C-alpha positions in Angstrom: 0.0 0.0 0.0 1.2 3.5 -0.8 2.5 5.7 1.9 0.7 9.0 2.5 1.2 11.4 -0.5 3.7 14.2 -0.1 1.3 16.5 -1.9 -2.2 15.4 -0.6 -4.1 18.3 -2.2 -2.7 17.6 -5.7 -3.2 13.9 -5.5 -6.8 14.4 -4.2 -7.6 16.7 -7.1 -6.1 14.3 -9.7 -8.0 11.3 -8.1 -11.3 13.3 -8.1 -10.9 14.4 -11.7 -10.2 10.8 -12.8 -13.4 9.6 -11.2 -15.4 12.4 -12.8 -13.9 11.5 -16.3 -14.7 7.8 -15.8 -18.3 8.6 -14.8 -18.6 11.0 -17.8 -17.7 8.1 -20.1 -20.5 6.0 -18.6 -23.3 8.6 -18.9 -25.9 7.7 -21.4 -24.3 4.3 -22.1 -25.5 0.8 -21.1 -23.1 -0.5 -18.4 -21.7 -4.1 -18.4 -22.4 -6.5 -15.5 -20.3 -5.6 -12.5 -19.1 -2.3 -14.1 -21.6 -0.2 -12.1 -24.3 -0.5 -9.4 -27.0 -3.1 -10.0 -29.5 -0.9 -8.1 -29.4 2.8 -7.1 -32.1 3.6 -4.6 -33.1 7.0 -3.2 -35.3 7.3 -0.1 -38.2 9.8 0.1 -40.1 11.1 3.1 -43.6 11.1 1.6 -45.5 10.4 -1.6 -45.1 14.0 -2.9 -41.4 13.8 -2.6 -41.4 10.3 -4.1 -43.2 11.6 -7.2 -40.8 14.6 -7.5 -37.7 12.3 -7.3 -39.2 9.8 -9.9 -39.9 12.7 -12.2 -36.4 14.0 -12.0 -34.8 10.6 -12.4 -37.0 10.0 -15.5 -35.8 13.3 -17.0 -32.2 12.5 -16.3 -32.5 9.1 -18.0 -34.3 10.7 -21.0 -31.5 13.1 -21.4 -28.9 10.3 -21.0 -27.3 12.0 -18.0 -27.0 8.7 -16.0 -25.6 5.3 -16.8 -28.2 3.1 -18.4 -29.0 -0.6 -17.7 -29.2 0.2 -14.0 -32.3 -0.2 -11.8 -33.1 3.2 -10.4 -35.7 3.3 -7.6 -37.3 5.7 -5.2 -38.5 4.2 -1.9 -40.9 6.2 0.2 -41.2 6.0 4.0 -44.6 4.8 5.3 -47.0 7.6 6.3 -47.2 8.5 9.9 -44.5 8.6 12.5 -41.0 9.8 11.4 -38.7 6.8 11.3 -35.3 8.3 10.7 -32.7 7.2 8.2 -32.3 3.9 10.0 -36.1 3.2 9.6 -35.8 4.3 6.0 -33.0 1.7 5.5 -35.2 -1.0 6.9 -38.1 0.0 4.6 -35.8 0.1 1.6 -34.7 -3.5 2.4 -38.3 -4.6 2.5 -39.0 -2.8 -0.9 -36.0 -4.7 -2.4 -37.4 -8.0 -1.1 -40.8 -7.3 -2.6 -39.4 -6.2 -6.0 -36.6 -8.8 -6.4 -37.2 -11.7 -4.0 -34.0 -13.6 -3.4 -32.4 -12.0 -6.4 -31.2 -8.9 -4.5 -28.9 -11.2 -2.5 -26.5 -11.1 -5.5 -26.8 -7.3 -6.2 -24.5 -4.4 -5.4 -26.9 -1.7 -4.1 -26.3 2.0 -3.5 -28.9 3.4 -1.0 -29.0 7.2 -0.8 -30.9 8.8 2.1 -32.7 11.9 0.8 -35.9 11.8 2.7 -35.7 15.0 4.8 -37.4 18.3 4.1 -34.1 20.2 4.1 -35.3 22.8 6.6 -31.7 24.0 7.0 -31.2 24.4 3.2 -34.7 25.2 1.9 -33.7 25.7 -1.8 -33.4 21.9 -1.7 -36.8 21.4 0.0 -39.0 21.2 -3.1 -37.0 19.0 -5.4 -34.7 17.2 -2.9 -31.1 17.4 -1.5 -29.9 14.7 -3.9 -30.9 17.0 -6.8 -29.0 20.0 -5.5 -27.2 21.7 -8.3 -23.4 21.9 -8.3 -21.4 24.7 -10.0 -19.7 22.6 -12.7 -20.6 20.5 -15.8 -22.6 20.9 -18.9 -25.4 20.4 -18.1 -24.6 21.1 -14.4 -24.0 18.2 -12.2 -26.3 17.6 -9.3 -25.5 15.8 -6.1 -26.7 12.5 -7.5 -24.2 12.5 -10.4 -21.4 13.5 -8.0 -22.2 10.6 -5.7 -22.3 8.2 -8.6 -18.9 9.6 -9.8 -17.1 9.5 -6.5 -18.2 5.9 -5.9 -17.4 4.8 -9.4 -14.7 2.3 -8.3 -16.8 0.7 -5.5 -19.2 -1.8 -7.2 -16.4 -3.8 -9.0 -14.6 -4.3 -5.7 -17.6 -5.1 -3.6 -19.3 -8.3 -2.5 -23.1 -8.3 -2.8 -24.6 -5.9 -0.3 -25.8 -2.4 0.4 -23.8 0.8 0.6 -25.6 3.4 2.7 -24.9 7.2 2.2 -26.5 10.5 2.7 -27.6 13.0 0.0 -25.9 16.1 1.4 -22.3 15.2 1.9 -19.3 14.8 -0.4 -16.4 12.3 0.2 -13.2 12.8 -1.8 -10.2 10.5 -1.4 -6.9 9.6 -3.0 -5.2 6.2 -2.7 -2.4 4.5 -4.7 -2.9 4.1 -8.4 -3.0 0.3 -8.2 -5.2 0.3 -5.0 -8.9 0.0 -4.7 -11.3 0.3 -1.7 -12.7 -3.2 -1.2 -16.0 -4.0 0.5 -15.5 -7.8 0.8 -15.5 -8.6 4.5 -18.5 -10.0 6.4 -20.5 -7.6 8.6 -20.3 -3.9 8.2 -17.5 -1.8 6.6 -17.2 2.0 7.1 -15.1 4.7 5.6 -13.0 6.8 8.1 -11.5 10.2 7.7 -9.0 12.0 10.0 -10.6 14.9 11.7 -10.3 17.2 14.7 -11.8 16.3 18.0 -14.2 19.2 17.6 -15.6 17.7 14.4 -15.8 14.3 16.1 -18.1 15.7 18.8 -20.8 16.3 16.2 -20.2 13.2 14.1 -19.5 9.5 14.5 -16.0 8.5 15.9 -14.2 5.1 15.5 -12.3 3.5 18.3 -9.8 1.4 16.3 -8.0 -1.7 17.4 -4.2 -1.3 17.8 -2.4 -1.3 14.4 1.2 -2.3 14.1 2.4 -0.1 11.3 5.1 2.5 11.6 4.3 4.3 8.3 0.9 6.0 7.8 -0.6 5.1 4.5 -3.3 6.7 2.3 -5.3 3.4 2.6 -5.5 1.2 5.7 -7.8 -1.6 6.5 -8.5 -1.6 10.2 -10.7 -3.3 12.8 -13.0 -1.2 14.9 -13.3 -1.9 18.6 -16.4 0.3 19.0 -18.2 3.2 17.4 -19.2 6.4 19.2 -22.0 8.7 18.1 -21.4 12.4 18.7 -19.2 11.8 21.8 -17.8 14.5 24.0 -14.1 15.3 23.7 -13.7 13.9 27.2 -15.3 10.6 26.2 -13.1 10.3 23.1 -10.0 10.5 25.4 -11.5 8.2 27.9 -12.3 5.5 25.4 -9.0 5.7 23.4 -10.5 7.2 20.3 -7.8 9.9 20.1 -4.8 9.4 17.9 -1.6 11.4 18.0 0.1 12.5 14.8 3.7 12.1 15.9 6.0 12.7 13.0 3.3 13.1 10.4 3.5 16.5 8.7 0.6 18.8 9.4 -0.3 19.2 5.7 -1.0 15.5 5.5 -4.3 16.0 7.3 -7.3 16.3 5.1 -9.3 19.5 4.8 -13.0 20.0 4.2 -15.3 19.7 7.1 -12.9 17.1 8.5 -10.1 19.6 8.4 -7.5 19.1 11.2 -6.3 22.4 12.6 -4.9 20.8 15.7 -1.8 22.4 17.2 -1.2 19.5 19.5 -1.6 17.0 16.7 -4.4 15.1 18.3 -7.1 13.8 15.9 -9.8 11.2 15.6 -11.3 9.2 12.7 -14.8 10.2 11.8 -17.5 8.4 9.7 -19.2 9.1 6.3 -20.7 6.1 4.5 -21.0 2.4 5.4 -21.5 -0.9 3.7 -23.3 -4.0 5.0 -23.0 -7.4 3.4 -26.1 -9.2 2.2 -26.2 -11.4 5.3 -26.3 -8.4 7.6 -28.9 -6.7 5.4 -31.0 -9.9 5.6 -30.7 -9.9 9.4 -32.0 -6.4 9.6 -34.8 -7.2 7.2 -35.9 -10.2 9.2 -35.9 -8.0 12.3 -38.1 -5.4 10.5 -40.5 -8.0 9.3 -40.9 -9.3 12.8 -41.6 -6.0 14.4 -44.0 -4.9 11.6 -44.4 -1.1 12.2 -41.9 1.4 13.5 -43.1 3.9 16.0 -39.9 5.9 16.6 -36.9 7.3 14.8 -33.9 5.1 14.2 -30.5 6.5 13.3 -28.6 4.3 10.8 -25.3 5.5 12.2 -26.1 6.0 15.9 -28.3 2.9 16.3 -26.8 0.4 13.9 -23.0 1.2 14.1 -22.9 1.6 17.9 -24.0 -2.0 18.3 -21.0 -3.3 16.4 -17.5 -4.3 17.3 -16.2 -6.3 20.3 -16.2 -3.2 22.6 -19.8 -2.2 22.0 -21.9 -1.8 25.2 -25.6 -1.4 25.8 -25.0 1.9 27.6 -25.7 4.1 24.5 -29.2 2.8 24.1 -30.3 4.9 27.1 -28.6 8.1 26.0 -31.2 10.3 24.3 -29.2 13.6 24.5 -28.7 13.5 20.7 -32.3 12.7 19.8 -34.7 15.4 18.6 -37.8 13.7 20.0 -37.7 11.0 22.6 -40.5 8.5 22.0 -41.4 6.0 24.7 -40.4 3.1 22.5 -37.0 4.5 21.5 -34.8 2.9 24.3 -36.5 -0.4 23.9 -36.0 -0.4 20.1 -32.3 0.5 20.5 -31.8 -2.4 22.9 -33.4 -4.8 20.5 -31.2 -3.6 17.7 -28.2 -3.9 20.0 -29.1 -7.5 20.8 -29.6 -8.2 17.1 -26.3 -6.8 15.9 -24.0 -7.5 18.9 -21.0 -9.5 17.9 -21.2 -8.3 14.2 -17.8 -7.0 13.0 -17.2 -3.4 12.1 -14.4 -3.1 9.6 -13.0 0.3 8.8 -11.3 1.6 5.7 -9.1 4.4 6.8 -8.6 7.1 4.2 -5.8 9.3 5.4 -5.8 11.5 2.3 -9.5 12.3 2.2 -11.9 15.1 2.7 -15.5 15.0 3.9 -17.7 18.0 3.1 -21.3 18.5 4.4 -23.6 20.8 2.3 -26.8 20.5 4.4 -27.1 24.1 5.7 -27.3 27.5 4.1 -24.0 28.5 5.7 -22.2 25.4 4.5 -23.7 25.7 1.0 -22.5 29.4 0.7 -19.1 28.7 2.1 -18.3 25.6 0.0 -19.6 27.1 -3.3 -18.1 30.6 -3.0 -15.2 30.7 -0.5 -13.7 27.2 -0.1 -10.7 27.1 -2.3 -10.0 23.5 -1.5 -13.3 22.1 -2.8 -13.2 24.5 -5.8 -9.8 23.1 -6.8 -10.6 19.4 -6.2 -13.9 19.4 -8.0 -13.2 22.1 -10.5 -16.1 24.3 -9.3 -16.8 27.3 -11.4 -17.9 30.8 -10.5 -20.2 30.9 -13.6 -21.5 27.4 -14.3 -23.6 26.9 -17.5 -25.0 30.5 -17.3 -25.3 33.7 -19.2 -23.7 36.6 -17.4 -21.9 39.0 -19.7 -18.5 39.8 -18.5 -18.1 43.3 -17.0 -14.6 44.9 -17.1 -13.1 45.1 -13.6 -15.9 43.0 -12.0 -14.7 39.9 -10.2 -16.9 36.8 -9.7 -14.3 34.8 -8.0 -16.2 34.7 -4.7 -19.8 34.4 -5.9 -21.4 31.6 -7.8 -23.9 31.6 -10.7 -25.5 28.2 -11.7 -27.8 27.5 -14.6 -29.0 31.1 -14.7 -29.5 34.1 -17.0 -28.4 37.5 -15.7 -28.6 40.9 -17.3 -25.3 42.6 -17.9 -26.3 45.4 -15.5 -26.8 43.0 -12.6 -24.4 42.9 -9.7 -23.8 39.9 -7.5 -21.8 40.6 -4.3 -19.2 38.1 -3.0 -20.3 35.1 -1.1 -23.7 34.8 -2.9 -25.1 31.9 -5.0 -27.7 32.4 -7.8 -29.2 29.1 -9.2 -31.9 28.4 -11.8 -32.9 32.1 -11.9 -33.4 35.0 -14.2 -32.2 38.5 -13.0 -33.2 41.5 -15.1 -31.6 44.9 -15.4 -30.4 46.8 -12.3 -30.9 43.9 -9.9 -28.3 44.1 -7.1 -27.7 41.0 -4.9 -26.0 41.7 -1.6 -23.3 39.5 0.1 -24.0 36.0 1.2 -27.4 35.6 -0.5 -29.1 32.6 -2.0 -31.4 33.1 -5.0 -33.1 30.0 -6.3 -35.7 29.4 -9.0 -36.7 33.1 -9.1 -37.4 35.7 -11.8 -36.6 39.3 -10.8 -37.6 41.5 -13.8 -37.7 44.9 -12.1 -34.9 46.9 -10.5 -34.3 45.5 -7.0 -31.8 45.6 -4.2 -31.6 42.3 -2.3 -30.0 43.0 1.1 -27.0 41.0 2.3 -27.9 37.5 3.7 -31.2 37.3 1.8 -32.7 33.9 1.1 -35.1 34.0 -1.9 -36.6 30.8 -3.3 -39.6 30.5 -5.6 -41.9 27.5 -6.1 -44.5 26.7 -8.7 -47.8 25.5 -7.1 -50.8 23.7 -8.4 -53.9 24.9 -6.4 -57.4 23.8 -7.4 -56.1 22.9 -10.8 -54.6 26.4 -11.4 -50.9 27.2 -11.7 -49.7 29.7 -9.0 -46.4 30.8 -7.5 -45.1 31.6 -4.1 -41.6 32.9 -3.0 -40.2 32.2 0.4 -37.9 34.9 1.7 -36.0 35.2 5.0 -32.5 35.7 6.3 -29.8 33.1 5.6 -29.1 32.7 9.4 -32.8 32.4 10.3 -33.6 29.2 12.2 -36.6 27.8 10.4 -36.7 24.7 12.6 -36.8 26.6 15.9 -40.2 25.8 17.5 -42.3 27.3 20.2 -45.4 25.7 21.8 -47.8 28.7 22.2 -48.7 31.9 20.4 -47.5 33.9 23.3 -44.0 32.5 22.7 -43.6 33.5 19.1 -41.9 36.7 20.1 -38.8 34.5 20.6 -38.8 33.7 16.8 -36.7 35.9 14.5 -37.2 36.8 10.9 -34.2 38.5 9.2 -32.8 39.2 12.7 -36.1 41.0 13.8 -38.6 39.8 16.4 -41.2 37.8 14.4 -44.0 39.5 16.4 -42.8 42.9 15.1 -42.7 41.6 11.5 -46.3 40.5 11.8 -47.2 44.1 12.8 -45.4 45.5 9.8 -47.3 43.0 7.5 -50.6 43.8 9.3 -51.1 40.2 10.2 -52.9 39.1 13.4 -51.5 36.5 15.8 -54.1 33.7 15.8 -53.9 29.9 15.4 -54.8 30.4 11.7 -51.4 32.0 11.2 -49.8 28.6 11.4 -50.3 25.4 9.4 -50.0 21.8 10.8 -49.3 21.1 14.4 -50.6 24.0 16.6 -48.1 23.1 19.4 -45.1 23.3 17.1 -45.0 26.9 15.8 -42.1 28.0 13.7 -41.1 30.0 10.6 -41.4 26.8 8.7 -45.2 26.6 9.2 -46.0 30.3 9.5 -48.5 31.4 6.8 -46.7 34.5 5.6 -45.8 34.0 2.0 -48.1 35.4 -0.7 -49.5 33.4 -3.6 -49.4 35.1 -7.0 -50.4 34.3 -10.6 -46.9 34.9 -12.1 -43.4 33.9 -11.0 -42.1 37.5 -11.3 -45.0 39.0 -9.3 -44.5 36.4 -6.6 -40.8 37.5 -6.2 -41.7 41.2 -6.3 -44.3 40.9 -3.6 -42.2 38.7 -1.3 -39.3 41.2 -1.7 -41.6 44.0 -0.6 -42.4 42.2 2.6 -38.7 41.6 3.2 -37.9 45.3 2.5 -40.6 46.4 4.9 -38.8 44.5 7.7 -35.5 45.9 6.6 -36.8 49.5 6.5 -39.2 49.1 9.5 -42.1 50.2 7.3 -45.4 48.6 6.6 -46.5 46.3 3.8 -49.9 44.8 4.2 -50.4 41.1 3.4 -54.1 41.1 4.2 -55.2 41.0 0.6 -53.1 37.9 -0.3 -53.7 34.2 0.0 -50.8 33.2 2.3 -49.0 29.9 2.6 -46.4 28.4 4.9 -43.3 26.7 3.5 -44.8 23.5 4.8 -47.9 24.1 2.7 -45.9 25.2 -0.4 -44.3 21.8 -0.4 -47.8 20.2 -0.4 -48.9 22.3 -3.4 -45.6 22.2 -5.3 -45.8 21.7 -9.1 -42.7 19.7 -9.9 -43.4 19.6 -13.6 -43.6 23.4 -13.9 -40.4 23.9 -11.9 -38.6 21.5 -14.2 -40.1 23.2 -17.2 -38.8 26.6 -16.0 -35.3 25.1 -15.6 -35.5 23.5 -19.1 -36.5 26.9 -20.6 -33.4 28.5 -19.1 -31.3 25.5 -20.3 -32.5 25.9 -23.9 -32.0 29.6 -23.9 -28.4 29.2 -22.6 -27.7 26.4 -25.1 -29.0 28.6 -28.0 -27.0 31.6 -26.9 -23.8 29.5 -26.8 -24.4 28.1 -30.3 -24.9 31.6 -31.6 -21.8 32.7 -29.8 -19.8 29.8 -31.4 -21.1 30.8 -34.8 -20.1 34.4 -34.4 -16.6 33.5 -33.2 -14.2 33.5 -36.2 
């Protein structure tokens, strides 16, 4: 095995670009047996999301943007109680059994969890995190294509089984030219990335068995004694999860979210994706068939992996500090999973030259797409990706990002902002650290710094309508209060929500919120106007935002108002895809004309 690269950034970029080239060669072509995944499955939270995912997969296959001859599926969670990504994994296994019977025992399967509502990155809420656009490619890549590209070498070196990953993270790695990551051991196998102890406290951490090797290598196969889920730094030390770098040069540590800026050279190994062989998958399926219906959330990482390895203890099953909602059955369910999996091995593939990026929040999204030079270099991210934005002398786009959009030459986009799937007309000024998605701004407008603007097409009573959500990038849409008297603790664009309602001339009643009346939040506040055209919807929503900014009034009384929660129920996926396609065709035509005019 190759020793750690002396230039980790360069080798990482080269390895990433090789994978992208190889995937590009397979797009639109029928793959040979064993060359690619047998099945690619994506999880969805509800039937609406399932239909949206199926529609987008169908469009990609029509346009030959994915390898052909592969079974692509969307598996929806059962209605009712939230079941977590662990529950979704169990449901997916049952779906595979129903579709394929014993045949799936011999398949290599990629299972991508994308069933959330993306409340921390709402421009991905309507069409899904796995279909988040990335600033490179023609047409632009989305997270699905990137996942398939980064895992391109896995299927041909994998025994039948299931690889489990999440939709909003990126794993980049480099190993020796003649080496491959092998998933061929019984039980579970997980990838591990070096990271700081601080990162470990919010992720999974491996306690590895002793390893007799003096030289640190890019690729190491290790055995895991036990797995810790979001442990405290004190617990990492106590349970021997902390490694010491010794003579390893500081630059050998990977960057990304797993960057190691540790002066004392202490680090841990954190998790990303994991594989389970078909026997382990069968064990979980049999367990699910036996219990029938889930009534609590199960975490595929916290609840499956913590049960593995010779050092696993039942203690974690009673720790609910990392659980968003503690159901009465949770502890019992964890103990049953522990009993089921105890004694199963957890193998770890240590990738010492790797990076793990998470793009699940507005802050992470903006940072990685505009400011993170490492990811830009490794993936070849572009400041203007498949867009029309006439060059302006002296204007720098190095720290902003335009994706699949058409912008007038008199527009300005400040550093740190991302514009995707949008049209911006003359004299539109976008402030710093903004996200503009799916919108059409036709009149002169000034979008203040840290604005989030995202438009959705809606189908209401058979009619096509539009609504645009606006708020501040740092706003906490998930923050909940239980009573109307408590909504003063919510903030919209940094202003007390109660004050905002006054500016919009809205009364504080139960009708102001959709859904559960004991979980009141910006997510289910009925404050976003419904309009007959996309541009009108953006204009009206910007007026309500400007009212808050200027501490003036803008009455919303005469509008039909929806919450984000309701917008997702009424969303018209087909119209949103059509709008993107119109932009695509216009950009393509413009490029053809430009090519003809070029001597």
